[in-house]
C-alpha positions in Angstrom: 84.5 102.4 31.6 88.0 100.9 31.1 86.9 97.4 32.3 83.8 97.6 30.0 86.0 98.6 27.1 88.5 95.8 27.6 85.6 93.3 28.0 83.9 94.5 24.7 87.2 94.4 22.7 88.3 91.0 24.0 84.8 89.6 23.5 84.7 90.9 19.9 88.1 89.3 19.1 87.1 86.1 20.9 83.8 85.9 19.1 85.3 86.7 15.7 87.9 84.0 16.0 85.4 81.4 17.1 82.9 82.4 14.4 85.6 81.5 11.8 86.2 78.1 13.2 83.5 76.6 15.4 80.4 76.8 13.1 82.4 75.1 10.4 83.4 72.4 12.9 79.9 71.8 14.3 78.0 72.0 11.0 80.7 70.8 8.6 82.7 68.2 10.6 80.2 66.9 13.2 77.2 66.9 10.9 79.3 65.3 8.2 80.4 62.6 10.6 76.9 61.9 11.8 75.6 61.7 8.3 78.4 59.4 7.3 78.1 57.0 10.2 74.3 57.2 10.8 72.2 58.3 13.8 72.5 55.0 15.7 76.3 54.8 15.6 76.6 58.5 16.4 74.1 58.0 19.2 76.3 55.4 20.7 79.2 57.8 20.7 77.1 60.6 22.0 75.8 58.5 24.9 79.2 57.3 25.8 80.7 60.9 25.5 78.0 62.0 28.0 78.6 59.0 30.3 82.4 59.5 30.5 81.9 63.3 30.9 79.6 62.8 33.8 82.6 62.0 36.1 84.7 64.9 34.9 84.3 66.5 38.3 86.9 64.0 39.6 89.4 65.4 37.0 88.8 69.0 37.9 87.5 69.3 41.5 86.7 72.9 40.6 90.4 73.6 40.2 90.2 75.4 36.8 87.7 78.0 38.0 89.5 78.3 41.3 92.8 78.8 39.5 91.4 81.4 37.1 90.1 83.4 40.0 93.3 83.1 42.1 95.6 84.1 39.1 93.3 87.0 38.4 93.5 88.2 42.0 97.3 87.7 42.4 99.2 86.4 39.3 102.4 85.4 41.2 100.9 83.4 44.0 98.2 82.0 41.7 100.8 80.6 39.3 102.7 79.0 42.2 99.6 76.8 42.7 100.7 74.9 39.6 103.5 73.2 41.6 100.7 71.4 43.5 98.1 71.3 40.8 100.1 69.3 38.2 100.7 66.2 40.4 97.2 66.5 41.8 95.7 66.4 38.3 97.7 63.3 37.5 96.4 61.5 40.6 92.9 62.7 39.9 93.1 61.3 36.4 93.8 57.9 37.8 90.9 58.2 40.2 88.6 59.3 37.3 89.5 56.3 35.2 88.9 53.8 38.1 85.5 55.3 39.0 84.3 55.6 35.4 85.3 51.9 34.6 83.6 50.7 37.8 80.4 52.7 37.0 80.4 51.2 33.4 80.7 47.7 34.8 77.9 48.3 37.2 75.6 49.7 34.4 76.5 46.7 32.2 78.1 48.3 29.1 79.8 45.7 26.9 81.3 45.1 23.5 81.8 48.2 21.3 80.9 50.5 24.3 84.4 49.8 25.8 86.3 51.3 22.9 84.5 54.6 23.3 84.7 54.5 27.1 88.5 54.0 27.0 89.4 56.6 24.4 86.9 59.2 25.6 88.3 59.0 29.1 91.7 59.8 27.7 90.2 62.7 25.7 88.5 64.1 28.7 91.7 64.0 30.7 93.6 65.8 27.9 90.8 68.3 27.7 90.9 69.2 31.4 94.7 69.7 31.3 94.2 72.0 28.3 91.5 74.0 30.2 93.9 74.3 33.2 96.6 75.9 31.1 94.0 78.1 29.5 92.8 79.1 33.0 96.2 80.4 33.7 96.3 82.5 30.6 92.8 83.9 31.3 93.8 84.7 34.8 96.8 86.6 33.6 94.4 88.5 31.2 96.2 87.1 28.2 92.9 86.7 26.5 94.2 86.7 22.9 96.3 83.7 23.6 93.5 82.0 25.4 91.2 82.8 22.5 93.6 81.1 20.0 93.8 78.0 22.2 90.0 77.9 22.4 89.8 77.0 18.7 93.1 75.2 17.9 91.8 71.7 18.6 88.7 72.3 16.5 90.9 73.7 13.7 93.0 70.6 13.7 89.8 68.4 13.6 88.5 70.3 10.7 91.7 69.6 8.7 92.0 65.9 9.8 88.3 64.8 9.7 87.5 67.1 6.8 90.2 65.5 4.7 89.0 61.9 5.5 85.3 62.8 5.0 85.7 64.5 1.7 88.8 63.1 0.1 89.3 59.7 1.9 88.7 56.6 -0.2 87.4 54.4 2.7 84.1 54.7 4.6 84.5 57.0 7.6 84.1 55.3 11.0 83.1 56.9 14.3 86.1 55.3 15.9 88.4 57.4 13.7 86.7 60.6 14.9 87.5 59.7 18.5 91.2 59.0 17.8 91.6 62.2 15.9 90.2 64.1 18.9 93.0 62.6 21.0 95.7 63.8 18.6 94.2 67.3 18.5 94.0 67.7 22.3 97.6 66.5 22.6 98.9 69.1 20.1 96.8 71.9 21.8 98.4 71.1 25.2 101.9 71.4 23.8 101.0 74.7 22.2 99.4 75.9 25.5 102.7 75.3 27.3 104.6 77.3 24.6 102.2 80.2 24.8 102.4 80.4 28.6 105.0 83.2 29.5 108.4 81.6 30.3 108.6 83.1 33.8 105.2 81.6 34.7 105.8 78.2 32.9 108.9 76.8 34.6 107.3 75.8 38.0 108.6 72.5 39.3 105.9 70.1 40.4 105.8 69.4 44.1 104.2 66.2 45.4 102.8 67.1 48.8 99.7 65.3 50.1 99.2 68.0 52.7 99.2 70.7 50.0 96.8 68.6 47.9 94.4 68.1 50.7 94.5 71.9 51.5 93.9 72.6 47.8 90.9 70.2 47.7 89.4 71.8 50.8 89.5 75.2 49.0 88.1 73.9 45.7 85.4 71.4 46.9 82.5 74.0 46.5 83.6 74.5 42.9 83.9 70.7 42.5 80.4 70.2 43.8 79.1 72.9 41.4 80.8 71.2 38.4 79.4 67.8 39.4 75.8 69.2 39.6 76.2 71.2 36.4 77.6 68.2 34.5 74.7 66.2 35.8 71.9 68.4 34.4 73.8 69.0 31.2 74.7 65.4 30.4 72.1 63.2 32.0 69.7 63.6 29.0 71.8 61.6 26.6 72.5 58.9 29.1 68.9 58.5 30.3 67.7 58.4 26.7 70.1 55.6 25.9 68.9 53.7 28.9 65.1 54.5 29.1 63.9 55.0 25.6 62.7 52.0 23.5 65.4 52.6 20.9 68.0 54.1 23.1 70.9 54.8 20.8 68.6 55.9 18.0 66.8 58.4 20.3 70.1 59.6 21.6 71.3 60.2 18.0 68.1 62.1 17.2 68.5 64.2 20.3 72.2 64.9 19.4 71.1 66.3 16.0 69.0 69.0 17.7 71.4 69.5 20.6 74.2 70.3 18.2 72.4 73.6 17.3 72.2 74.5 21.0 75.8 73.4 21.5 76.9 75.8 18.8 75.3 78.8 20.6 76.4 77.4 24.0 80.1 77.2 22.9 80.1 81.0 22.2 78.2 81.7 25.5 80.8 79.7 27.4 83.5 81.8 26.0 81.8 84.9 27.4 81.8 83.4 30.8 85.5 82.6 30.5 86.2 86.3 30.0 83.7 87.4 32.7 84.9 85.2 35.6 88.4 86.7 36.0 87.1 90.2 35.4 84.3 89.8 38.0 86.8 88.2 40.4 89.3 91.0 40.1 86.7 93.7 40.4 85.2 92.2 43.6 88.7 91.5 45.0 89.9 95.0 44.5 86.7 96.5 45.8 85.7 98.3 42.6 82.9 100.8 42.8 79.4 99.2 42.7 78.6 101.3 39.7 81.4 99.7 37.7 80.2 96.2 38.6 76.6 97.1 37.5 78.0 98.5 34.3 79.8 95.3 33.4 76.8 93.1 34.3 74.6 95.3 32.1 77.1 95.1 29.2 77.4 91.3 29.5 73.6 90.9 29.5 73.4 93.1 26.3 76.1 91.2 24.6 75.0 87.7 25.6 71.4 87.4 26.6 69.9 89.7 23.9 71.6 87.9 20.9 70.6 84.5 22.5 67.0 85.6 22.3 67.3 86.3 18.6 68.8 82.9 18.0 65.9 81.3 19.8 63.4 83.2 17.6 65.1 82.0 14.4 65.3 78.4 15.6 61.6 78.4 16.6 60.3 79.5 13.2 63.0 78.0 10.9 64.2 75.0 12.9 62.4 72.4 10.8 64.0 73.7 7.6 67.4 73.8 9.3 67.1 70.2 10.4 66.3 69.0 6.9 69.1 71.1 5.5 71.7 69.5 7.8 70.7 65.9 8.2 69.9 63.0 5.9 67.6 61.2 8.3 65.2 61.8 11.3 65.0 65.5 10.6 61.4 65.8 11.6 61.9 64.2 15.0 65.0 66.4 15.7 63.0 69.5 14.8 60.5 68.8 17.6 63.4 68.6 20.1 65.0 71.7 18.7 62.1 73.9 19.6 62.5 73.1 23.3 66.3 73.0 23.3 66.7 76.4 21.7 64.0 77.8 23.9 66.4 77.1 26.8 69.2 79.0 25.2 68.2 82.3 26.8 68.3 80.5 30.2 71.7 79.1 29.5 73.0 82.5 28.4 71.7 84.2 31.6 73.4 81.5 33.6 76.7 82.4 32.0 76.3 86.0 33.3 74.7 85.6 36.7 76.0 82.2 37.6 79.5 83.5 36.8 79.0 86.6 38.9 77.9 84.4 41.9 80.9 82.1 41.3 83.3 85.1 41.3 81.7 86.4 44.6 82.4 83.0 46.2 78.7 82.5 47.1 79.1 78.8 46.3 76.5 77.6 48.8 73.7 79.4 47.1 74.9 78.4 43.6 75.1 74.7 44.6 71.6 74.7 46.1 70.3 76.1 42.8 72.2 73.5 40.9 71.0 70.7 43.1 67.4 71.7 42.6 68.0 71.8 38.8 69.4 68.3 38.8 66.6 66.9 40.9 64.0 68.5 38.6 65.9 67.2 35.5 66.1 63.6 36.7 62.4 63.4 37.8 61.1 64.9 34.6 63.4 62.8 32.4 62.3 59.7 34.2 58.7 60.5 33.6 58.9 61.8 30.0 61.6 59.8 28.2 59.8 56.4 28.1 56.8 57.9 26.3 58.2 60.9 24.4 61.8 60.0 23.8 64.1 62.8 22.6 61.3 65.4 22.7 60.6 64.6 26.3 64.3 65.1 27.2 64.3 68.4 25.3 61.3 69.6 27.2 62.9 68.6 30.5 66.0 70.6 29.6 63.8 73.7 28.9 62.0 73.5 32.3 65.1 72.6 34.4 67.3 75.3 32.8 64.5 77.8 33.2 64.3 77.1 36.9 68.1 77.5 37.2 68.2 80.8 35.4 65.4 82.4 37.3 66.9 81.3 40.6 70.3 82.7 39.7 68.9 86.0 38.5 66.8 86.5 41.6 69.7 85.7 43.9 72.1 88.0 42.0 69.7 91.0 42.1 69.1 90.5 45.7 72.8 90.1 46.6 74.2 92.9 44.5 71.1 95.1 44.2 71.3 95.2 40.5 69.1 97.1 38.1 67.1 95.0 35.7 65.5 97.7 33.6 68.4 99.0 31.3 69.2 95.8 29.4 65.8 94.2 29.7 64.0 97.1 28.0 66.5 96.9 25.1 66.0 93.1 24.9 62.2 93.4 24.7 62.5 96.0 21.9 65.0 94.0 19.9 63.2 90.7 20.3 59.9 92.4 19.2 61.7 93.7 16.0 63.1 90.2 15.3 59.5 88.8 15.6 58.2 91.6 13.3 60.9 90.7 10.8 59.8 87.0 10.8 56.2 88.1 10.0 57.3 90.5 7.3 59.4 87.7 5.7 56.4 85.4 5.9 54.1 88.0 4.4 56.4 88.5 1.4 56.8 84.7 1.1 60.6 84.8 1.3 62.5 81.5 1.2 63.7 80.1 4.6 67.3 81.1 3.9 66.3 84.6 2.8 64.1 84.9 5.8 66.9 84.0 8.2 69.2 86.5 6.6 66.5 89.2 6.8 65.8 88.6 10.5 69.5 88.5 11.2 70.0 91.7 9.3 67.3 93.6 11.2 68.6 92.2 14.5 72.2 93.2 13.8 71.3 96.7 12.7 69.1 97.1 15.8 71.8 95.6 18.0 74.4 98.1 16.9 71.9 101.0 16.9 70.6 100.9 20.4 71.9 97.9 22.3 75.7 97.9 22.2 77.7 100.9 23.5 79.4 101.9 20.3 81.4 104.7 21.8 83.6 102.3 23.7 84.5 100.3 20.7 85.1 103.5 18.5 87.3 105.0 21.3 89.4 101.8 21.5 89.8 101.7 17.7 90.9 105.3 17.6 93.5 104.6 20.4 94.9 101.7 18.4 95.1 103.4 15.0 
C-alpha cells in the first residue's frame, strides 16, 4: 500500500506540474511556430529532427535506464557509476556526430538541411546529458526535483519563443526555434547539477577503457531496445520525407497530427519514469507478488484508462481540433489524427508493461518484440506512404504499435501471472460512459468545445468515483496536514 500511495502522490504532482507547462508549449509555442513558418519549413525541421534522433542510441547505449535501475537498487554504488559514465558519454557524443554526418552524406542531404543536422545533433547531445542527471534523481527517488527538471526547458522555450512570436518585430524563422532549444537545454543541465545532492554530485570522472567496455557490456541490451524503439517511433517522418511525392509537406502535415499524440505521449512517458525505479526496487528487494500486482493495476488505471478517453475525444472531435489549431492542411491532418490517436492506448500500455519487463531485465523478449514492431513498421510504410502519404504513415503507426502492445501484455501476464480483470473492467465501463457522453452531446447539438468539456467532465467524475483508489490519496493528504 505504501508503494502505491507514493506512486499516486508523485504521479499527481508530476502530472499537475506538466499540465501547467507542456500543453501551453505544444499548442501555444510549437503550433505558433508551425503556423508562423508554414507546414513545409516545419516539415523540413521535423524530418531532420527525426533523422538526427534516429542515432540517439549511440549517445545513450541504454545507460539512462540502466543507471536509473542501478541507483534505485543501491544509491551509493549506482552513483559511483558516474565516474565512468561522464567520460563515456563524451566519447559517445563524438561517435554519434560522426555516424550521423556520414549517414546524412550517404542519403544526400544538402543545403539548408545541414544547419538543422548540425544544431539538432548538439541539442540531442545536451538532451541526453540532461536525461542522465534526471535518471540519478529518479533513482534516488527525488521525484519532485526530477519533475521540475522535466519541464524547465519547455518553460524557458515558452518565454523565449513566446516573446519572439507574439512581441517580436521580425518574421519568426524556424532556425531561431532550434537555437533557442540549445540555450534551454544548456540552462537545464546546469540546474540539474545544482539540484543533485552535494554528496552525490562531486564524483571525479575516471577515464578507463576497461570500465567503459564493462559498462557497455552491461547496457547493450538496453541500447538495442532504445535503437529499435527509436526506429519505430521516428522512421515515419523520415520515410515520409523520402518516399512521398511532396516529402517535406507531407512530413509537416503528419507533424500537425502527431503533435496531439506527442502531447499525450509526453505525459505517459513521465509515468514510465516513475514506474521504472519503483518496479526495479520492488523486484530487487523481492517484494510480495501481491504488492507488484497492486502497483501494475494502479498504473493501468492511472495511465491506460485516461488514454482511452483521449482517444475517444480525438476520434469524434479531431477534425474540429485540427481546424482550431492550424491555418493550413487541417483536413489532411485530421485523417492522420484518427489513426495516430487510436494508437495512444497501445503506447500507454507499453509504458506500463514494457517498463515492467525492462525492470525485470527480460531484455531478450522485449528486444524481439521491438524488432518485430520495427519490421512491421518499415514494410507497411514502404507500401503505404507512396500512395497515401501522411495518412498511410499514421495507419502504419496504429498497426505496429498495436502489435507491440499486445505482445508486451501477453508476455507480462505470462511471466508475472498478472490478473487482467480488475483494471480492464473499470476501463470498459468508463470508456462506455465516455462514448455515451459523446452521443448525448450530439443529441443536444452542443458545440464541439462544449461537447469536449462535457465528455471530459463525465470521464473525470467517473474516474474519481470508481477507477482511482481515493482512500490512498486522502490518507496521504491527512498525513501531510
